[in-house]
N, C-alpha and C positions, 0 to 999 in steps of 0.2 A: 559625102557619106561613104564609109568603108563597107564593102560587101564581102561576106564570107560565103564561099561556095564549098559545100561538102559533097563528096561523091561516094556513092555506094548503094546499098540495098535496104529499102524499107520493107520490113516483114510484118506479118500478123503475129502478135505475141499473145500466148496464153500463159497466164501466171495466176498466183494466189489461189491454187486449187483448194476447194472445200468439198470433200467427197468427190462427186462426179461433176461438180460445177466449177467452171473456170472464168476468170476475168479476161476479156479480150482487150488488147491495145495494139499499138503499132510501135515498132522499135527496130533497131539495127545499129551496129556499133558507130558508124559515122553519123547517122541520124541522131543518136543519143548525144554525141559530142556537140553537134550543131544545136540541138535543143537547149543544152545548158549554156552554151556560148550566147545564144539568143536571149535566153531568160535572164542572164546576169548582166547583159550589156545595156547601155543607154539607147535611146532612140536614134543615135547616130550610126547604129550598126544595122545593116540589112542582111538577110540570110536567104540563101537558096539551097534547096536539096536537089542535086543533080543525079538522076537515075533514069530508069525506064519503067513505065507503068503498063499494066494490062488494060483491057477494055471491059473488065468485070466490075461488079458492084463494090468489091473490097478495094480495088484500086481507086475508084471514085471516092470512096470514104477516106482513103489515105490522103488524097489531094485536098479534100475538104478539111480534114483534120489539120494538115499542115497550114493551110491558108488561115484557118481560125486561130492559129497560134503564131501568126506573123512570119511564116516561112513559105517562100515561093518555091517554084519548081523550075525556074528559068525555061529553057527549051527542051526539057525532058520529054522524050517521045512516048506516045501511047502505042503499044504493040498489039495488033488484033490477035485474039485467041490466047493471049497470055494472062497470067494472074500473079499475085505476090507469092513469095515463099512464106512458110509458116514455121514457128517453133514454139515448143512448150517448155516451161521451166519447172523443174522439180527441185525441192530443197531438202537438205538433211537437217538434223537437230541443231546444228551450229549455224544455219543460215547459208551454208555453202550450196551452190546450185549446180545442177547438171541440165543439159539441154538435149532435146530431141527435135530434129529438123526434118522438114519436108520442103525442099527448095530446088530440086533437080531441074525443073523447067520454069524457073521464076523469070519474070519479065526483065528484072534488073541485069540479067546476063547479057542483055542486048544494049546496054547503056552506051557502049562505044562503037556500035555498028555504023552509025552515021557520024563520020569524023567532023563534018562541017557543023552539024547541030551541036555536038559536044563542045567543039571549040567556041562556038557562039555562046553557049551556056556559061563557059568559064571566062570569057573575055571581060576584062574590066574588074574582075574580082581583086580585092586587096589582099585576101587570104584564101588559099585553096587548101582543103583538108581531105585526106584520103587515108586508107589503111591497107594492111596486108590482106584483109578480107575483100576489100574492093578489088585488089589484084587477083585474088584466088578465084573469084566467081567468073572471071573473064577467060576466054581462050587466048592463045598466044598472040594472035594478030590483034585482037582487041586490046590486050594488055599493052602491046607496043604502041598502038595508037594513043591510048590514054597517057602513057608516060611521055610520049613525044609532045603532046599538047601541053602537059603540065610543065615540061622542061622549057618550052617556048615561053610560057607565062612567067616562069621563074626568071628567065633571062631578060624579061621585060620588067623586072623588079617587083613581081608579085611574090609575097611571102608564101611559102609552101610548107605545111605541117603534115607529118606522116607518123602514124602509129603502126609498127610492124605487125602487131596483133596476130601472131602465128597460131593457126588452128589446124593441126595435123590432118584432120579428116577432110579438109578442103583441098589438099594437095596430093598429087600422085606419089610423091616421095619427098624426102628432105632436100635433095639436090635441087629440084624444081622450086621449092619454097625459098631456099637460100638465094638462088639466082634472081628470082623476082623481087624478093624483099630487099636484097642488096641494091638492086636497081632503083627501088623506091627510095631508099636512103640517099642515094646519089642525087636524086631529083629534088630532095627536100632542103629547106633551110632550117627547119626545126624538126627534131625527131623525138617521139614520146614513147619509148618502148617500155614493156613490163619485163622485169628481170627474169621471172620464171619462164617466159616465152623465149627469151634470148638464150637462157641456159639450155632449154630443150632443143632449140634449133641449131645453135652455134657452139654449145658447150662452154659458154662463158662461166668462169668460176666465181666472179664477183661483179657487182655493178660497174666498178671501175674498168673492168675488162670490156664491158659493153660500150662504155664511153670511148675507150681507146680505139676499138674496132670501128665504130660508127664515125668517129672523127676522121678516119682515113678516107671515108667516102665523101667528105666535104662539108657536111652540116656544121654550123658554128654554134648551135644551141641544142643541147640534148638533155632530156629529163628522164631519168630511169626510175620508174615506179616499182615499188616492192610491196604490193599488197597494202596492209595497214602499217607498214614500216616506213623508214626514212625514204625520201626521194633524193636521188643524187642529181643535183642541178649542175650542169657543166656548160659554161659559156666561154667561147674561145679556148684558152688554155687553163682556165681556173675550173675547179669543181668543189662543191660543198654539199654535204648531206643536210636535208631539211626535214625535220621530224614533224609528224602530225601534232596539232596543238593539244589533243587529248585522245585517249583510247575510246573507241565506240564499239558497243556490243551490236553486231549486225543482225538485222532482221532478214535481209536479202542482199547479197553482195552484187547482184546483177546491176551492171551499169556503173560500178564504182570507178573503174579506170577511165571509162568514157566521160563520166562527169568531171573527173579530175582534169582530163584533157580540155574539156570545154571551158571549165573555170580558169585553167591556166592561160588558155589562148585569149579569153575575154579580158583577163587582167593585163596581159601583155598589150593587147590592143588599146586598153585604157591608159597605158603609160606606166604600169607598174613594173618594177624590176623583176628579174627572174626569181630571186629568193622570196620576195613578197608575193609574187604570183603563185609560187608553189605552196606557200602557207595558206593562201586563199583557196587553192585547189583542194588541199587536204580538208579544209573546213567544209567545203561543198560536198565532197565525196562522203564525209562523215555523216552529213545529213541524208544523203541519198540512200545509204545502206540501212537507214532506219525505216525504209518504206519498201513495200513489195513492188516488183517490176522495175524495168529499166528507166522509165520516165516518171517523175513526179510533177504535179501541176506547177506551171510557172509561177503562179501567185504564191506558192509556198516558199519561193526563193526571193520574194520581194525585199525582205530585210537585208539580203546579201547583195543586192544589185549594185553594180559599180557606178 
């Protein structure tokens, strides 16, 4: 059985505001991707979310929520006195979202403090997934620890997928973000960037420039997402744009890129080629943006299961 281990921060999500009433859920970029990979995969896929939890009631709810949906937590530690971060989503008339965060003392910042526990959580995974946000929430020493462990796993033939997912507010400056995200790309075998992020951080003029730059870091499979537009799928020295099957009017674009990533990775694990996997990922993302919040119930994806 193949095991996917995603690393990052599970947050409390407030979405779907109606006056002063909010809907509470749990989400976070790497969790969202793991959620969709798990929802779309057959029973031959196991899933673990690797993070750090607090000892508060919300953390206990998170763990129970993950377990109820077939997602384990491996050896993720429980940190006394800590709690999850929180964010709220507000939407404009076009379904575009903005976020307000409360995460400065979140438990997940401690996910790499115990090197042995983290290494044990990742040991034996067939696919490790992490993001630029995973790197951003860690201090320098913890970030180095995480990348060292992932590199060792990759050198032992574990596939490693990375979404640079650049969020300026999480970094002290662009130089720090570039250094860490470039290191993340070097550690990966599959990179799943979003062009707008790459343009903002590196000044790339076109998705082809993003592919060329990341290829120099070593990954042999790169898929550049462009919102609702074509994805540029590059494997080895070939590259081709893959268009969405149809235009979708969004209700809420939260989780669109994360669901694309999860669907793409699920399809690749199921033996689909990169182009077919990108087409499948477009279809899944199109469904996700028709719902509020980052996660839609797994049973609503049953007809798309691989």
